[in-house]
C-alpha positions in Angstrom: 180.2 -16.7 87.5 181.8 -13.8 89.3 185.0 -14.8 91.0 186.5 -12.5 93.7 189.9 -13.2 95.4 190.9 -12.0 98.9 194.0 -12.1 101.1 193.4 -15.7 102.0 193.6 -16.6 98.3 197.0 -15.0 97.7 200.5 -16.0 98.9 203.1 -13.2 99.1 205.8 -15.9 99.4 205.6 -16.5 95.7 207.3 -13.1 95.1 210.0 -13.7 97.8 212.9 -14.3 95.5 211.6 -12.3 92.5 212.4 -8.8 91.4 209.6 -6.5 90.1 210.4 -3.7 87.7 208.0 -0.8 87.5 208.3 0.8 84.0 207.1 4.4 84.4 207.0 6.2 87.8 203.9 8.2 87.3 200.9 8.3 89.7 200.1 4.6 89.3 203.8 3.6 89.1 204.7 5.4 92.3 201.7 4.1 94.2 202.4 0.5 93.2 206.1 0.7 93.7 205.9 2.0 97.3 203.3 -0.6 98.3 205.3 -3.4 96.8 208.4 -2.3 98.6 206.6 -2.0 101.9 205.3 -5.5 101.4 208.9 -6.8 101.3 209.2 -7.1 97.5 212.4 -6.3 95.7 211.4 -3.4 93.5 213.4 -1.5 90.8 212.1 1.5 88.9 212.6 2.7 85.4 212.0 6.4 84.5 213.4 8.9 82.0 216.3 10.8 83.5 215.7 14.5 83.9 211.9 14.2 84.4 209.9 15.2 87.5 209.0 11.5 87.9 212.7 10.6 87.8 213.5 13.0 90.6 210.5 11.8 92.6 211.7 8.2 92.4 215.0 9.3 93.7 213.4 11.2 96.6 211.4 8.0 97.4 214.7 6.0 97.7 214.8 4.3 94.4 217.7 4.4 91.9 215.9 4.8 88.5 217.4 3.0 85.6 216.7 2.7 81.9 214.0 0.3 80.7 216.4 -2.2 79.1 218.4 -2.6 82.3 215.3 -2.9 84.5 213.8 -5.5 82.1 217.0 -7.5 82.1 217.2 -7.6 85.9 213.5 -8.2 86.6 211.4 -11.4 86.9 208.2 -9.4 86.7 208.0 -6.4 84.4 205.0 -4.1 85.1 204.5 -1.6 82.2 202.9 1.5 83.5 203.8 4.1 80.8 200.9 5.7 78.9 199.1 3.4 76.4 200.4 5.2 73.3 204.1 4.7 74.2 204.0 1.1 75.6 204.5 -0.7 72.3 207.6 1.4 71.4 209.1 0.9 74.9 208.3 -2.8 74.8 209.8 -3.5 71.3 212.9 -1.4 71.9 213.9 -2.3 75.4 211.7 -5.0 77.0 211.3 -7.6 74.3 215.0 -8.2 73.8 215.4 -8.9 77.5 212.5 -11.4 77.9 213.3 -15.1 78.6 211.5 -18.1 79.9 210.2 -17.7 83.5 209.7 -14.0 83.3 206.3 -12.2 83.5 204.8 -9.2 81.9 202.3 -7.3 84.0 199.8 -4.5 82.9 197.2 -2.4 84.7 195.3 -1.8 81.5 194.9 -4.2 78.6 194.9 -1.9 75.6 198.2 -2.9 74.0 197.5 -6.6 74.5 193.9 -6.5 73.4 194.7 -4.6 70.2 197.9 -6.6 69.5 200.3 -3.6 69.8 202.4 -5.8 72.1 202.7 -9.5 71.1 204.6 -11.3 73.9 206.5 -14.5 73.2 204.8 -17.7 74.4 207.6 -18.4 76.9 206.5 -15.6 79.4 203.4 -15.2 81.6 201.2 -12.2 80.8 198.8 -11.0 83.4 196.9 -7.9 84.6 196.4 -6.3 88.0 194.3 -3.2 87.5 193.4 -1.1 90.6 190.1 0.6 90.2 191.5 3.9 91.5 194.4 6.2 91.0 197.9 5.3 92.3 197.7 8.0 95.1 194.5 6.3 96.4 196.2 2.8 96.1 199.0 4.1 98.3 196.7 5.9 100.8 194.5 2.8 101.3 197.5 0.6 101.7 199.0 2.9 104.4 195.6 2.8 106.2 195.6 -1.0 106.2 192.9 -1.1 103.5 192.9 -1.6 99.8 191.4 -0.5 96.4 189.3 -3.1 94.6 191.2 -4.4 91.6 190.8 -6.6 88.5 193.0 -9.6 87.7 193.3 -11.2 84.3 195.5 -13.9 82.7 196.3 -13.5 79.1 199.1 -16.1 78.9 200.0 -18.8 81.5 203.4 -20.1 80.4 204.6 -21.1 83.8 201.3 -22.6 85.0 201.4 -20.2 88.0 200.4 -17.0 86.3 197.3 -16.5 88.5 199.2 -17.2 91.7 201.9 -14.7 90.7 199.2 -12.1 89.7 197.3 -12.6 93.0 200.6 -12.3 95.0 201.2 -9.0 93.2 197.7 -7.8 93.9 198.2 -8.7 97.6 201.5 -6.8 97.7 199.7 -3.6 96.6 196.8 -4.1 99.1 194.2 -5.0 96.5 193.2 -8.4 98.0 192.2 -6.6 101.3 189.3 -5.1 99.3 188.8 -7.8 96.7 190.1 -8.7 93.3 187.6 -9.5 90.6 188.6 -11.9 87.8 188.1 -10.7 84.3 189.8 -10.9 80.9 192.0 -8.4 79.0 189.3 -8.1 76.4 186.5 -7.3 78.9 188.7 -4.8 80.9 189.9 -2.9 77.9 186.6 -2.7 76.1 184.5 -1.7 79.1 187.2 0.8 80.2 187.3 2.5 76.8 183.5 2.6 76.6 183.1 4.1 80.1 185.6 6.8 79.2 184.1 7.7 75.9 180.4 7.3 76.5 180.0 8.3 80.1 182.8 9.4 82.4 184.7 11.7 80.1 183.1 12.1 76.7 179.5 11.8 77.7 179.8 13.9 80.9 181.8 16.8 79.4 179.6 17.1 76.4 176.5 17.1 78.6 177.9 19.8 80.8 178.8 22.0 77.8 175.4 21.4 76.2 173.6 22.4 79.4 175.9 25.5 79.8 175.3 26.6 76.3 171.6 26.1 76.5 171.3 28.4 79.6 173.7 31.0 78.3 172.0 31.2 74.9 168.6 31.6 76.7 170.0 34.7 78.4 171.1 33.5 81.8 174.4 34.6 83.3 177.3 32.3 82.4 178.4 32.3 86.1 175.0 31.0 87.2 175.0 28.4 84.5 178.4 27.2 85.5 177.3 26.6 89.1 174.2 24.7 88.0 175.6 22.4 85.4 179.3 21.9 86.4 180.1 23.0 90.0 177.3 21.0 91.6 178.0 17.9 89.6 180.5 16.7 92.3 177.8 16.7 94.9 175.7 14.3 92.8 178.6 12.0 91.7 179.7 11.8 95.3 176.3 10.7 96.4 176.0 8.2 93.6 179.4 6.8 94.4 178.6 6.5 98.1 175.0 5.3 97.9 174.1 4.3 94.4 171.7 6.0 92.0 168.7 5.1 94.3 170.5 6.5 97.3 171.3 9.8 95.5 167.6 10.2 94.5 166.6 9.9 98.2 169.1 12.5 99.3 168.3 15.3 96.9 165.1 17.3 96.9 161.9 15.6 95.8 161.7 18.2 93.0 165.2 17.2 91.8 164.3 13.6 92.0 161.1 14.0 90.0 162.9 16.0 87.4 165.5 13.2 87.2 162.9 10.5 86.8 160.8 12.3 84.2 163.3 14.4 82.2 166.5 12.3 82.3 165.1 9.8 79.8 164.4 12.7 77.4 168.1 13.6 77.3 169.6 10.0 77.3 167.0 8.6 75.0 166.8 5.7 72.5 168.8 7.6 70.0 171.6 8.2 72.6 171.6 4.5 73.5 171.9 3.6 69.8 174.9 5.8 69.5 176.4 4.2 72.6 176.1 0.8 70.9 177.8 2.2 67.9 180.7 3.5 70.1 181.0 0.1 71.7 181.0 -1.6 68.3 183.9 0.6 67.2 185.8 -0.3 70.3 185.3 -4.0 70.0 186.2 -4.0 66.3 189.4 -2.2 66.9 188.3 0.9 64.9 188.9 3.3 67.8 192.3 1.7 68.6 193.5 2.0 65.0 192.3 5.6 64.9 194.1 6.5 68.1 197.3 4.7 67.1 197.3 6.5 63.8 196.7 9.8 65.5 199.9 9.3 67.5 201.9 8.0 64.6 201.0 11.1 62.5 201.8 13.8 65.1 198.5 14.2 67.0 197.3 17.2 64.9 193.6 16.4 65.3 194.1 15.6 69.1 195.8 18.9 69.7 193.2 20.8 67.6 190.3 19.4 69.6 192.0 19.9 72.9 192.7 23.6 72.1 189.1 23.9 70.9 187.8 22.6 74.2 190.2 25.0 76.1 188.6 27.9 74.3 185.0 27.2 75.3 183.4 29.9 77.4 182.8 27.6 80.3 186.6 27.3 80.9 187.1 31.1 81.3 184.0 31.3 83.5 185.2 28.4 85.6 188.7 29.7 86.1 187.3 33.0 87.4 184.8 31.3 89.8 187.3 28.8 91.2 189.4 31.7 92.4 186.5 32.4 94.8 186.8 28.9 96.2 190.0 28.6 98.2 189.1 25.1 99.3 189.4 24.0 95.7 192.9 25.4 95.1 195.7 22.8 94.8 198.8 22.1 92.8 196.5 20.8 90.0 195.6 23.6 87.6 
């Protein structure tokens, strides 16, 4: 049965005498840190000296410290570094500083689910995972709103892990929108599947396949770019705001009929079978082992594939066309 928690279910007072350490002051780390501090929580930050994130933390009024020092001082340690470095950071600097009564917090369950981090039984282990980037978490908090989030308990050593997790969620504004109860296993497996089969892997390959099909048929690459990539945002925005049915009633009838009759030809039973294979590899740990090994051996395949993608014609065409769109220019290149 679906369980959703709101402000009334969480007590910020639980965090009154606790110190929260944010390990990693990236987009999510910064957003959560600022919200926690504005909620009256004692927050300390760990970030690598000399990095842009380190300087940003200083600008935001924090005094960044090393991971070991932060872990030693904190009651709740929120690990927000990238997945592939979390285990190393944990084993070298966090694990030696864990003692009974402390809590480990995550916003993604990868390292717990695939046993890269094996916490001692004496600590609470929970997840608070906002379903949006840190910048949005911060923006919604400042507007008196919140980003829906997930909460999961992996280990309840204190007997109060859920209360602590919900207090943390409230401190970043999540309980204003609603916090859905899940498990580390469910969050991790569905997150990886969504990235691989739909949001990143599925969408990017579909875009490139559509682009290649049009260009190979003799159409101008610039026109192909507009039709299969540029206009995608219009559709995804409509889906996000109104659902698939809402989108279908807001595009032309021609587009809607094409969707209903031709979409199943693209994503067909063969595609669905491959999706099940991808999910099976995630659940079995095959993908995790592959990704961990990739990082351990220098990322040669990762770098090759990334460079290969960069060299696709659609990237050169897109770069040229985006220069015609001043409203799309930003610091993100």
